TORKOL-4160 file (C-alpha; in steps of 0.2 Angstrom, whole numbers, padded with zeros to 4 digits, m for minus):
302
<pt num="1" X="0619" Y="0482" Z="0143"/>
<pt num="2" X="0606" Y="0477" Z="0159"/>
<pt num="3" X="0599" Y="0459" Z="0156"/>
<pt num="4" X="0581" Y="0461" Z="0165"/>
<pt num="5" X="0572" Y="0447" Z="0172"/>
<pt num="6" X="0553" Y="0451" Z="0176"/>
<pt num="7" X="0551" Y="0457" Z="0194"/>
<pt num="8" X="0536" Y="0445" Z="0193"/>
<pt num="9" X="0536" Y="0430" Z="0179"/>
<pt num="10" X="0531" Y="0415" Z="0190"/>
<pt num="11" X="0521" Y="0401" Z="0184"/>
<pt num="12" X="0509" Y="0395" Z="0195"/>
<pt num="13" X="0499" Y="0376" Z="0193"/>
<pt num="14" X="0486" Y="0369" Z="0204"/>
<pt num="15" X="0493" Y="0351" Z="0202"/>
<pt num="16" X="0495" Y="0340" Z="0218"/>
<pt num="17" X="0513" Y="0332" Z="0220"/>
<pt num="18" X="0509" Y="0312" Z="0221"/>
<pt num="19" X="0527" Y="0305" Z="0231"/>
<pt num="20" X="0528" Y="0289" Z="0219"/>
<pt num="21" X="0527" Y="0298" Z="0202"/>
<pt num="22" X="0531" Y="0317" Z="0196"/>
<pt num="23" X="0516" Y="0327" Z="0191"/>
<pt num="24" X="0514" Y="0330" Z="0173"/>
<pt num="25" X="0513" Y="0350" Z="0168"/>
<pt num="26" X="0500" Y="0359" Z="0170"/>
<pt num="27" X="0491" Y="0363" Z="0153"/>
<pt num="28" X="0490" Y="0381" Z="0157"/>
<pt num="29" X="0501" Y="0394" Z="0161"/>
<pt num="30" X="0500" Y="0409" Z="0174"/>
<pt num="31" X="0508" Y="0424" Z="0175"/>
<pt num="32" X="0508" Y="0443" Z="0181"/>
<pt num="33" X="0515" Y="0456" Z="0171"/>
<pt num="34" X="0526" Y="0469" Z="0179"/>
<pt num="35" X="0535" Y="0485" Z="0172"/>
<pt num="36" X="0544" Y="0484" Z="0156"/>
<pt num="37" X="0562" Y="0486" Z="0150"/>
<pt num="38" X="0564" Y="0493" Z="0135"/>
<pt num="39" X="0558" Y="0484" Z="0121"/>
<pt num="40" X="0553" Y="0490" Z="0105"/>
<pt num="41" X="0554" Y="0506" Z="0109"/>
<pt num="42" X="0568" Y="0522" Z="0112"/>
<pt num="43" X="0580" Y="0519" Z="0128"/>
<pt num="44" X="0571" Y="0533" Z="0136"/>
<pt num="45" X="0552" Y="0530" Z="0133"/>
<pt num="46" X="0539" Y="0544" Z="0130"/>
<pt num="47" X="0523" Y="0539" Z="0140"/>
<pt num="48" X="0506" Y="0545" Z="0134"/>
<pt num="49" X="0497" Y="0556" Z="0148"/>
<pt num="50" X="0482" Y="0557" Z="0135"/>
<pt num="51" X="0467" Y="0546" Z="0134"/>
<pt num="52" X="0460" Y="0537" Z="0118"/>
<pt num="53" X="0450" Y="0555" Z="0115"/>
<pt num="54" X="0465" Y="0564" Z="0117"/>
<pt num="55" X="0459" Y="0570" Z="0136"/>
<pt num="56" X="0473" Y="0575" Z="0147"/>
<pt num="57" X="0475" Y="0565" Z="0164"/>
<pt num="58" X="0475" Y="0575" Z="0179"/>
<pt num="59" X="0490" Y="0582" Z="0186"/>
<pt num="60" X="0486" Y="0571" Z="0202"/>
<pt num="61" X="0484" Y="0556" Z="0192"/>
<pt num="62" X="0501" Y="0557" Z="0183"/>
<pt num="63" X="0510" Y="0559" Z="0197"/>
<pt num="64" X="0502" Y="0544" Z="0206"/>
<pt num="65" X="0499" Y="0532" Z="0192"/>
<pt num="66" X="0514" Y="0518" Z="0191"/>
<pt num="67" X="0512" Y="0503" Z="0180"/>
<pt num="68" X="0522" Y="0496" Z="0196"/>
<pt num="69" X="0503" Y="0495" Z="0206"/>
<pt num="70" X="0493" Y="0489" Z="0189"/>
<pt num="71" X="0487" Y="0470" Z="0193"/>
<pt num="72" X="0487" Y="0464" Z="0176"/>
<pt num="73" X="0489" Y="0442" Z="0174"/>
<pt num="74" X="0492" Y="0434" Z="0160"/>
<pt num="75" X="0485" Y="0415" Z="0156"/>
<pt num="76" X="0490" Y="0406" Z="0141"/>
<pt num="77" X="0490" Y="0388" Z="0134"/>
<pt num="78" X="0508" Y="0380" Z="0137"/>
<pt num="79" X="0507" Y="0370" Z="0120"/>
<pt num="80" X="0496" Y="0368" Z="0107"/>
<pt num="81" X="0495" Y="0373" Z="0085"/>
<pt num="82" X="0490" Y="0393" Z="0092"/>
<pt num="83" X="0497" Y="0404" Z="0105"/>
<pt num="84" X="0482" Y="0407" Z="0114"/>
<pt num="85" X="0474" Y="0412" Z="0133"/>
<pt num="86" X="0467" Y="0427" Z="0142"/>
<pt num="87" X="0473" Y="0444" Z="0147"/>
<pt num="88" X="0464" Y="0451" Z="0163"/>
<pt num="89" X="0471" Y="0469" Z="0167"/>
<pt num="90" X="0465" Y="0481" Z="0183"/>
<pt num="91" X="0472" Y="0497" Z="0187"/>
<pt num="92" X="0480" Y="0503" Z="0168"/>
<pt num="93" X="0476" Y="0520" Z="0163"/>
<pt num="94" X="0458" Y="0524" Z="0160"/>
<pt num="95" X="0449" Y="0525" Z="0143"/>
<pt num="96" X="0466" Y="0519" Z="0134"/>
<pt num="97" X="0472" Y="0509" Z="0120"/>
<pt num="98" X="0487" Y="0497" Z="0122"/>
<pt num="99" X="0493" Y="0484" Z="0107"/>
<pt num="100" X="0499" Y="0467" Z="0112"/>
<pt num="101" X="0515" Y="0459" Z="0107"/>
<pt num="102" X="0527" Y="0445" Z="0107"/>
<pt num="103" X="0547" Y="0450" Z="0108"/>
<pt num="104" X="0559" Y="0440" Z="0104"/>
<pt num="105" X="0575" Y="0436" Z="0113"/>
<pt num="106" X="0588" Y="0440" Z="0100"/>
<pt num="107" X="0607" Y="0436" Z="0105"/>
<pt num="108" X="0614" Y="0455" Z="0102"/>
<pt num="109" X="0605" Y="0459" Z="0119"/>
<pt num="110" X="0602" Y="0443" Z="0128"/>
<pt num="111" X="0619" Y="0433" Z="0123"/>
<pt num="112" X="0617" Y="0417" Z="0133"/>
<pt num="113" X="0600" Y="0421" Z="0138"/>
<pt num="114" X="0592" Y="0423" Z="0120"/>
<pt num="115" X="0582" Y="0413" Z="0107"/>
<pt num="116" X="0587" Y="0415" Z="0091"/>
<pt num="117" X="0576" Y="0403" Z="0084"/>
<pt num="118" X="0560" Y="0409" Z="0092"/>
<pt num="119" X="0566" Y="0427" Z="0087"/>
<pt num="120" X="0567" Y="0423" Z="0069"/>
<pt num="121" X="0550" Y="0413" Z="0067"/>
<pt num="122" X="0544" Y="0427" Z="0077"/>
<pt num="123" X="0552" Y="0440" Z="0066"/>
<pt num="124" X="0546" Y="0429" Z="0050"/>
<pt num="125" X="0528" Y="0434" Z="0054"/>
<pt num="126" X="0530" Y="0452" Z="0061"/>
<pt num="127" X="0543" Y="0466" Z="0061"/>
<pt num="128" X="0558" Y="0471" Z="0068"/>
<pt num="129" X="0567" Y="0480" Z="0076"/>
<pt num="130" X="0584" Y="0490" Z="0077"/>
<pt num="131" X="0590" Y="0492" Z="0097"/>
<pt num="132" X="0604" Y="0504" Z="0103"/>
<pt num="133" X="0608" Y="0522" Z="0101"/>
<pt num="134" X="0598" Y="0523" Z="0082"/>
<pt num="135" X="0584" Y="0513" Z="0088"/>
<pt num="136" X="0571" Y="0512" Z="0078"/>
<pt num="137" X="0560" Y="0500" Z="0066"/>
<pt num="138" X="0571" Y="0489" Z="0054"/>
<pt num="139" X="0562" Y="0489" Z="0037"/>
<pt num="140" X="0576" Y="0484" Z="0025"/>
<pt num="141" X="0587" Y="0469" Z="0029"/>
<pt num="142" X="0593" Y="0453" Z="0026"/>
<pt num="143" X="0585" Y="0440" Z="0039"/>
<pt num="144" X="0601" Y="0429" Z="0038"/>
<pt num="145" X="0612" Y="0440" Z="0041"/>
<pt num="146" X="0604" Y="0453" Z="0052"/>
<pt num="147" X="0592" Y="0444" Z="0062"/>
<pt num="148" X="0602" Y="0440" Z="0077"/>
<pt num="149" X="0603" Y="0457" Z="0077"/>
<pt num="150" X="0586" Y="0462" Z="0079"/>
<pt num="151" X="0573" Y="0462" Z="0089"/>
<pt num="152" X="0559" Y="0452" Z="0083"/>
<pt num="153" X="0542" Y="0458" Z="0086"/>
<pt num="154" X="0524" Y="0453" Z="0084"/>
<pt num="155" X="0508" Y="0463" Z="0086"/>
<pt num="156" X="0495" Y="0452" Z="0087"/>
<pt num="157" X="0481" Y="0459" Z="0098"/>
<pt num="158" X="0478" Y="0476" Z="0106"/>
<pt num="159" X="0463" Y="0481" Z="0117"/>
<pt num="160" X="0455" Y="0498" Z="0126"/>
<pt num="161" X="0452" Y="0500" Z="0145"/>
<pt num="162" X="0437" Y="0507" Z="0151"/>
<pt num="163" X="0434" Y="0522" Z="0162"/>
<pt num="164" X="0439" Y="0512" Z="0178"/>
<pt num="165" X="0457" Y="0505" Z="0169"/>
<pt num="166" X="0450" Y="0487" Z="0168"/>
<pt num="167" X="0449" Y="0473" Z="0154"/>
<pt num="168" X="0446" Y="0456" Z="0150"/>
<pt num="169" X="0452" Y="0451" Z="0133"/>
<pt num="170" X="0453" Y="0433" Z="0127"/>
<pt num="171" X="0467" Y="0432" Z="0112"/>
<pt num="172" X="0473" Y="0418" Z="0100"/>
<pt num="173" X="0489" Y="0424" Z="0090"/>
<pt num="174" X="0481" Y="0423" Z="0068"/>
<pt num="175" X="0485" Y="0439" Z="0064"/>
<pt num="176" X="0501" Y="0453" Z="0060"/>
<pt num="177" X="0496" Y="0470" Z="0064"/>
<pt num="178" X="0508" Y="0485" Z="0058"/>
<pt num="179" X="0499" Y="0499" Z="0069"/>
<pt num="180" X="0484" Y="0506" Z="0080"/>
<pt num="181" X="0473" Y="0520" Z="0069"/>
<pt num="182" X="0456" Y="0529" Z="0074"/>
<pt num="183" X="0445" Y="0531" Z="0059"/>
<pt num="184" X="0444" Y="0549" Z="0060"/>
<pt num="185" X="0463" Y="0549" Z="0058"/>
<pt num="186" X="0464" Y="0539" Z="0042"/>
<pt num="187" X="0450" Y="0526" Z="0034"/>
<pt num="188" X="0452" Y="0507" Z="0037"/>
<pt num="189" X="0457" Y="0496" Z="0019"/>
<pt num="190" X="0448" Y="0483" Z="0011"/>
<pt num="191" X="0463" Y="0471" Z="0021"/>
<pt num="192" X="0462" Y="0481" Z="0038"/>
<pt num="193" X="0452" Y="0474" Z="0053"/>
<pt num="194" X="0434" Y="0481" Z="0054"/>
<pt num="195" X="0434" Y="0494" Z="0063"/>
<pt num="196" X="0424" Y="0493" Z="0083"/>
<pt num="197" X="0414" Y="0507" Z="0092"/>
<pt num="198" X="0421" Y="0514" Z="0109"/>
<pt num="199" X="0414" Y="0524" Z="0122"/>
<pt num="200" X="0422" Y="0536" Z="0133"/>
<pt num="201" X="0416" Y="0541" Z="0149"/>
<pt num="202" X="0427" Y="0553" Z="0155"/>
<pt num="203" X="0422" Y="0566" Z="0172"/>
<pt num="204" X="0428" Y="0573" Z="0188"/>
<pt num="205" X="0431" Y="0564" Z="0202"/>
<pt num="206" X="0433" Y="0548" Z="0191"/>
<pt num="207" X="0450" Y="0538" Z="0187"/>
<pt num="208" X="0460" Y="0552" Z="0181"/>
<pt num="209" X="0450" Y="0566" Z="0178"/>
<pt num="210" X="0447" Y="0580" Z="0189"/>
<pt num="211" X="0436" Y="0588" Z="0175"/>
<pt num="212" X="0420" Y="0583" Z="0165"/>
<pt num="213" X="0421" Y="0580" Z="0145"/>
<pt num="214" X="0408" Y="0577" Z="0135"/>
<pt num="215" X="0403" Y="0560" Z="0132"/>
<pt num="216" X="0410" Y="0553" Z="0114"/>
<pt num="217" X="0414" Y="0539" Z="0104"/>
<pt num="218" X="0427" Y="0532" Z="0094"/>
<pt num="219" X="0431" Y="0521" Z="0082"/>
<pt num="220" X="0448" Y="0507" Z="0082"/>
<pt num="221" X="0457" Y="0497" Z="0069"/>
<pt num="222" X="0473" Y="0487" Z="0066"/>
<pt num="223" X="0483" Y="0490" Z="0051"/>
<pt num="224" X="0485" Y="0475" Z="0043"/>
<pt num="225" X="0503" Y="0472" Z="0043"/>
<pt num="226" X="0511" Y="0472" Z="0023"/>
<pt num="227" X="0521" Y="0457" Z="0018"/>
<pt num="228" X="0512" Y="0448" Z="0029"/>
<pt num="229" X="0496" Y="0434" Z="0027"/>
<pt num="230" X="0477" Y="0440" Z="0029"/>
<pt num="231" X="0473" Y="0444" Z="0043"/>
<pt num="232" X="0467" Y="0428" Z="0052"/>
<pt num="233" X="0476" Y="0417" Z="0041"/>
<pt num="234" X="0494" Y="0421" Z="0054"/>
<pt num="235" X="0501" Y="0406" Z="0062"/>
<pt num="236" X="0517" Y="0405" Z="0072"/>
<pt num="237" X="0529" Y="0392" Z="0065"/>
<pt num="238" X="0530" Y="0375" Z="0075"/>
<pt num="239" X="0543" Y="0376" Z="0087"/>
<pt num="240" X="0548" Y="0381" Z="0106"/>
<pt num="241" X="0547" Y="0399" Z="0111"/>
<pt num="242" X="0554" Y="0410" Z="0127"/>
<pt num="243" X="0552" Y="0427" Z="0123"/>
<pt num="244" X="0543" Y="0443" Z="0130"/>
<pt num="245" X="0523" Y="0444" Z="0130"/>
<pt num="246" X="0522" Y="0465" Z="0130"/>
<pt num="247" X="0507" Y="0477" Z="0132"/>
<pt num="248" X="0513" Y="0493" Z="0124"/>
<pt num="249" X="0505" Y="0511" Z="0125"/>
<pt num="250" X="0498" Y="0516" Z="0109"/>
<pt num="251" X="0500" Y="0534" Z="0104"/>
<pt num="252" X="0492" Y="0536" Z="0089"/>
<pt num="253" X="0507" Y="0543" Z="0080"/>
<pt num="254" X="0506" Y="0558" Z="0092"/>
<pt num="255" X="0525" Y="0560" Z="0090"/>
<pt num="256" X="0528" Y="0562" Z="0109"/>
<pt num="257" X="0526" Y="0573" Z="0122"/>
<pt num="258" X="0509" Y="0573" Z="0130"/>
<pt num="259" X="0503" Y="0561" Z="0116"/>
<pt num="260" X="0517" Y="0547" Z="0119"/>
<pt num="261" X="0528" Y="0538" Z="0107"/>
<pt num="262" X="0524" Y="0519" Z="0107"/>
<pt num="263" X="0534" Y="0515" Z="0124"/>
<pt num="264" X="0534" Y="0498" Z="0132"/>
<pt num="265" X="0520" Y="0497" Z="0148"/>
<pt num="266" X="0519" Y="0479" Z="0156"/>
<pt num="267" X="0527" Y="0463" Z="0152"/>
<pt num="268" X="0533" Y="0446" Z="0156"/>
<pt num="269" X="0544" Y="0433" Z="0150"/>
<pt num="270" X="0538" Y="0419" Z="0144"/>
<pt num="271" X="0539" Y="0400" Z="0136"/>
<pt num="272" X="0527" Y="0388" Z="0125"/>
<pt num="273" X="0526" Y="0378" Z="0112"/>
<pt num="274" X="0518" Y="0378" Z="0095"/>
<pt num="275" X="0513" Y="0361" Z="0087"/>
<pt num="276" X="0509" Y="0355" Z="0072"/>
<pt num="277" X="0491" Y="0358" Z="0065"/>
<pt num="278" X="0484" Y="0374" Z="0062"/>
<pt num="279" X="0480" Y="0376" Z="0045"/>
<pt num="280" X="0485" Y="0395" Z="0039"/>
<pt num="281" X="0471" Y="0402" Z="0031"/>
<pt num="282" X="0456" Y="0394" Z="0045"/>
<pt num="283" X="0453" Y="0408" Z="0060"/>
<pt num="284" X="0461" Y="0403" Z="0074"/>
<pt num="285" X="0447" Y="0406" Z="0084"/>
<pt num="286" X="0433" Y="0418" Z="0081"/>
<pt num="287" X="0435" Y="0431" Z="0096"/>
<pt num="288" X="0453" Y="0433" Z="0090"/>
<pt num="289" X="0451" Y="0447" Z="0082"/>
<pt num="290" X="0438" Y="0454" Z="0091"/>
<pt num="291" X="0442" Y="0454" Z="0110"/>
<pt num="292" X="0429" Y="0456" Z="0122"/>
<pt num="293" X="0436" Y="0470" Z="0133"/>
<pt num="294" X="0423" Y="0483" Z="0135"/>
<pt num="295" X="0433" Y="0495" Z="0124"/>
<pt num="296" X="0439" Y="0484" Z="0110"/>
<pt num="297" X="0455" Y="0483" Z="0102"/>
<pt num="298" X="0461" Y="0492" Z="0087"/>
<pt num="299" X="0475" Y="0495" Z="0076"/>
<pt num="300" X="0489" Y="0508" Z="0072"/>
<pt num="301" X="0502" Y="0512" Z="0060"/>
<pt num="302" X="0519" Y="0517" Z="0063"/>
């Protein structure tokens, strides 16, 4: 397997370096996301060419759009009891929904670059993906025996872009989601996130469209991951983490074709440390469950 390294995964720190003593590490890391490798998806990803309301994008947009042209910057705290930060996205697909994930580096895929301990800790509060020819979610496993051969992932956030493909999303990891749904597909249970309403502006001449569609809105919510702590009470175990920060396209269970199949979109390899101190059961941040991007994130199931 070719081991992928993000094309742009540098960390920028605005710190003065004194000749007589080394500068302290910056408290915040800044990373630009690049096109993602094959992460928690099939080897030949099926990308979605419909917006969140199932309006088709124009042929010109399909031919010209590339995640390599997107401008997505991640800022996050290097060290703390909760993984938190902010995502600023420009030039993504318009009126579109993305999942936010952490993805581990299991030994079976990354060899000497692997972080087996972090992979296990992520999987313990998230889910597991079986890579290879039979790629898919692993629902039945013995973690002590299987964890190093599986890719751990944790869906902890989501967002919807505006009519220009932009979003500004603060986050704090305190939830484990299974997937995102529109309420028109399936009603939320008492354990799922509160639905959020999003307006769709799809007009001829605007980014992505060569014809106009009636104004409409949809409601999204995140399905809680079964067998994990309640939403708002999830905590990563203390320790050092080396993993991927990943944006995955939400396909709304379209199962291929123009509707997509949860393709990996953009990613960056990151490192951070979780310290003791965040008590489970206490929300990490009031904004963590409702990012303030124009269309706010919601969950989906797979």
